[in-house]
C-alpha positions in Angstrom: 40.6 15.3 30.8 36.9 15.1 30.3 35.6 14.2 26.9 34.3 17.1 24.8 30.8 16.2 23.8 28.2 17.7 21.5 25.4 19.3 23.5 22.1 17.4 23.3 20.0 19.7 21.2 17.5 18.3 18.7 17.4 21.6 16.7 21.1 22.4 16.8 24.0 21.9 14.6 24.7 18.5 16.1 21.6 17.1 14.5 22.4 18.6 11.1 25.8 17.1 11.3 24.6 13.6 12.2 21.9 13.7 9.5 24.5 14.5 6.9 26.8 11.7 8.2 23.9 9.2 8.0 23.2 10.2 4.4 26.9 9.6 3.7 26.9 6.3 5.4 24.0 5.1 3.3 25.8 5.9 0.1 29.0 4.3 1.1 27.4 1.2 2.5 25.3 0.4 -0.6 28.3 1.1 -3.0 30.5 -1.2 -0.9 27.9 -3.9 -0.9 27.2 -3.7 -4.7 30.7 -3.0 -6.0 32.8 -5.0 -3.5 31.0 -8.3 -3.5 28.7 -7.9 -0.5 31.1 -6.1 1.8 29.4 -3.9 4.5 31.7 -0.9 5.0 29.6 0.8 7.7 28.9 -2.0 10.2 30.2 -5.4 10.9 27.1 -7.4 12.0 26.4 -8.1 8.3 30.1 -8.9 7.6 30.1 -11.6 10.3 27.1 -13.2 8.5 28.8 -12.8 5.2 32.0 -14.5 6.6 29.8 -17.5 7.7 28.3 -17.7 4.2 31.7 -17.6 2.5 32.9 -20.4 4.8 30.0 -22.5 3.7 30.6 -21.7 0.0 34.4 -22.1 0.2 34.6 -18.7 -1.5 37.8 -16.7 -1.8 35.7 -13.6 -1.1 36.3 -14.5 2.5 39.7 -12.9 2.3 38.4 -9.3 2.0 36.0 -9.7 4.9 38.7 -11.3 7.1 41.1 -8.4 6.4 38.4 -5.9 7.0 37.9 -6.9 10.6 41.4 -5.9 11.9 41.4 -2.9 9.6 38.2 -1.7 11.2 39.5 -2.3 14.7 42.9 -0.7 14.1 41.4 2.4 12.5 39.0 2.9 15.4 41.9 2.6 17.8 43.9 5.2 15.9 40.9 7.5 15.7 40.6 7.2 19.5 44.2 8.2 20.0 43.7 11.2 17.6 40.6 12.3 19.7 42.6 12.0 22.9 45.3 14.1 21.5 42.9 16.9 20.6 41.1 16.6 23.9 44.5 17.0 25.7 44.8 20.4 23.9 41.2 21.3 24.9 40.0 21.2 21.3 37.3 19.2 19.4 38.6 16.4 17.3 35.6 16.5 14.9 37.3 18.2 12.0 40.4 16.1 12.3 38.4 12.9 12.2 36.4 14.2 9.2 39.6 14.9 7.3 40.8 11.4 8.1 37.6 10.0 6.8 37.8 12.1 3.6 41.3 10.8 2.9 40.2 7.2 3.2 37.0 7.6 1.2 38.8 9.5 -1.5 41.4 6.7 -1.7 38.5 4.2 -2.0 37.0 6.1 -4.9 40.3 6.5 -6.8 41.4 2.9 -6.3 38.0 1.6 -7.2 38.0 3.7 -10.4 41.5 2.5 -11.3 40.5 -1.2 -10.7 37.2 -1.0 -12.5 35.6 -3.1 -13.8 36.0 -5.1 -10.6 35.3 -8.7 -11.4 37.7 -10.6 -9.1 37.0 -10.3 -5.3 40.6 -11.1 -4.4 42.3 -8.8 -7.0 44.6 -6.3 -5.3 42.5 -3.3 -6.5 39.3 -4.8 -5.1 40.8 -5.7 -1.7 42.5 -2.3 -1.3 39.4 -0.3 -2.3 37.4 -2.4 0.2 39.8 -1.8 3.0 39.9 2.0 2.4 36.1 2.0 2.4 36.1 0.1 5.7 38.7 2.5 7.1 36.5 5.5 6.2 33.4 4.1 7.9 35.5 3.0 10.9 36.4 6.6 11.4 32.7 7.6 11.2 31.7 4.9 13.7 34.3 6.3 16.0 32.9 9.8 15.5 29.5 8.5 16.6 30.8 7.1 19.8 33.4 9.7 20.7 32.1 13.0 19.3 28.3 12.4 19.4 27.9 9.8 22.3 24.5 11.1 23.2 23.0 11.1 19.7 21.7 8.3 17.5 24.3 6.3 15.5 24.7 7.3 11.9 25.8 4.0 10.5 23.7 1.3 12.3 20.0 1.5 11.5 18.9 -1.6 13.4 19.5 0.2 16.7 17.8 3.4 15.5 14.7 1.6 14.1 14.3 -0.3 17.4 14.6 2.9 19.5 12.3 4.9 17.2 9.7 2.2 17.4 9.8 2.1 21.2 9.8 5.8 21.5 6.8 6.1 19.2 4.8 3.9 21.5 5.9 5.8 24.5 5.1 9.1 22.9 1.5 7.9 22.3 1.1 6.7 25.9 1.2 10.3 27.2 3.0 9.4 30.4 4.4 12.6 32.0 8.2 12.7 31.7 8.5 9.5 29.8 6.6 10.9 26.7 8.8 14.0 26.7 12.0 12.0 26.7 10.7 9.6 24.1 9.7 12.6 21.8 13.2 14.1 22.2 14.9 10.9 21.2 12.4 10.3 18.3 13.1 13.8 17.0 16.8 13.0 16.9 16.5 9.4 15.5 13.8 9.7 12.8 15.8 12.2 10.6 18.8 10.0 10.8 16.9 6.9 9.6 15.4 8.9 6.7 18.8 10.4 5.8 20.4 7.0 5.7 17.6 5.6 3.6 17.9 8.5 1.2 21.7 7.8 1.0 21.1 4.2 0.1 18.8 5.3 -2.8 21.3 7.9 -4.0 24.2 5.5 -3.7 22.4 2.8 -5.7 21.5 5.1 -8.6 24.8 6.9 -8.3 26.8 3.7 -8.7 24.5 2.5 -11.5 25.2 5.5 -13.6 28.6 6.8 -12.4 30.4 3.8 -10.9 32.9 4.8 -8.1 32.6 8.4 -9.1 29.4 8.6 -7.1 31.6 8.5 -3.9 32.5 12.1 -4.8 29.1 13.0 -3.2 29.9 11.8 0.3 33.5 13.2 0.0 32.0 16.6 -0.8 29.5 16.2 2.0 32.2 15.4 4.5 34.2 18.4 3.3 31.2 20.7 3.8 30.7 19.4 7.3 34.5 19.8 8.1 34.4 23.4 6.9 31.5 24.2 9.4 32.9 22.1 12.3 33.9 24.4 15.2 37.4 23.9 16.6 36.2 23.9 20.3 32.9 22.2 21.2 29.6 22.9 19.6 27.0 25.7 20.1 23.3 25.2 19.8 
């Protein structure tokens, strides 16, 4: 059965959803990095580099990063199976994926609070909180690929910054057709970059003043999106 995709509409609900998800990813990523000893929950390019650093330093922090890799992959695989099940029924899996992300992120928050103050990178509470955060963002990465395949990623800003920079140049060139396509992409990418940046700032100050309680913000945001997610496809 063909995949149920979100229509490409810069001014529609899809953009509002992806902007919200980018804001959430910014919060979760900075909290994970600050609270869980440099762990990137939203993307794994940084984690591969961190693994290399920990090997050089002979650090036990390597354990959490090594566990995170199979957790990330397995959760994405499970999310894919969930999406296929919904598609078989002719329904959108968006809400179901969001509920799965909410469960993992809530678990990360509660375990993090119970384990606080986290001073040992290999303590059970630290490792479990880290893996729940990774699981939550693995679901969101899967959402980007499976539910919003034609829209900009909400968790990886390197790709978005590159594309936005290229599109800005092409917009200014004024080439018929090319400029219009570039402007369309830019209108979808720029808000996501700004939202992620805002999430990083909110997450940094949130963790500074409220510790893991600040993850209640992305949990609430995901719940709000889930309540508005239509069961079958997306309108404009």
